[in-house]
C-alpha positions in Angstrom: 177.6 144.1 118.7 174.6 142.8 116.9 175.3 141.1 113.6 173.8 142.9 110.6 172.2 140.6 108.0 171.2 141.6 104.4 168.0 140.2 102.8 168.8 137.7 100.1 166.6 137.8 97.1 164.5 134.7 96.5 164.5 132.9 93.1 161.0 132.5 91.4 160.3 129.0 92.7 161.2 130.2 96.4 159.1 133.2 96.1 156.1 131.0 94.9 156.6 128.7 97.7 156.5 131.4 100.2 153.6 133.4 98.8 151.3 130.4 98.4 152.5 128.5 101.4 153.6 125.4 99.6 156.6 124.2 101.5 157.5 120.6 100.5 153.8 119.4 99.9 154.2 118.9 96.1 153.5 115.6 94.2 153.8 113.7 91.2 151.6 113.5 88.1 151.9 111.5 84.9 151.8 112.6 81.4 148.9 111.1 79.5 148.2 110.9 75.9 148.7 114.1 73.9 147.4 115.2 70.4 151.0 115.7 69.0 152.6 112.5 70.7 154.4 114.3 73.4 153.5 117.1 75.8 155.8 120.3 75.4 157.1 122.1 78.3 157.2 125.9 77.9 158.8 128.8 79.7 155.4 130.6 79.6 151.8 129.5 79.6 151.4 129.6 75.8 151.8 127.5 72.9 155.3 128.3 71.3 157.1 125.4 69.4 160.2 127.4 68.9 160.8 127.6 72.8 160.2 124.1 74.1 162.2 123.4 77.3 161.4 119.7 77.1 159.3 117.1 75.5 157.3 115.1 77.9 156.1 111.6 76.7 153.2 109.6 77.8 154.1 107.9 81.1 156.8 110.4 82.1 156.4 111.6 85.8 156.6 115.3 86.6 156.6 117.1 89.9 154.1 119.8 90.7 152.8 121.8 93.5 149.4 122.0 91.7 149.6 125.7 90.6 147.4 126.2 87.4 147.0 129.3 85.2 145.2 130.1 81.9 147.0 130.4 78.6 146.8 129.7 74.9 147.3 126.6 73.0 147.5 125.9 69.1 145.5 128.4 66.9 145.1 130.6 70.0 142.7 128.4 71.6 142.3 128.9 75.4 143.4 126.1 78.0 144.8 125.8 81.4 148.5 125.0 82.2 150.0 123.4 85.0 153.5 124.6 86.6 155.5 121.6 86.5 159.2 120.2 86.9 161.0 117.8 84.9 164.5 116.8 85.3 165.2 119.9 87.2 163.4 122.3 84.8 160.3 124.0 85.7 157.9 125.2 83.1 154.2 125.2 82.0 152.5 122.0 80.6 149.0 121.8 79.2 146.8 120.5 82.0 144.5 118.3 79.8 147.4 116.0 79.0 148.3 115.5 82.8 146.5 112.8 85.0 
C-alpha cells in the first residue's frame, strides 16, 4: 500500500530559500559606522525604535543571502534594507551601514 504524506508548511525563511533558489549560498557581511552608533535590526523594513530585534555594533558580522528591499528610515526618508541574521534572529538592517 502506498504511503500517504501530508505537505508540511514551510516557515518564512524556508519559503524564501525555495522561491529564490538560495540554498546554502549565503555569506557574511560586516556592520560599518552608523549615524546613531549602532545599526538596529527590525522585524520589518522600516525605522521603528520601539521594535528593535537587536543592536548591531560596528564590526559585528551578520549572515545574509543578499536579499534587499526598499523601506523607510528616520523621518520617513527612503532607504534600502538587507535581510540579515544575527545570533539566530532574522530581520532587516539599513543597507547603507553594511559593508
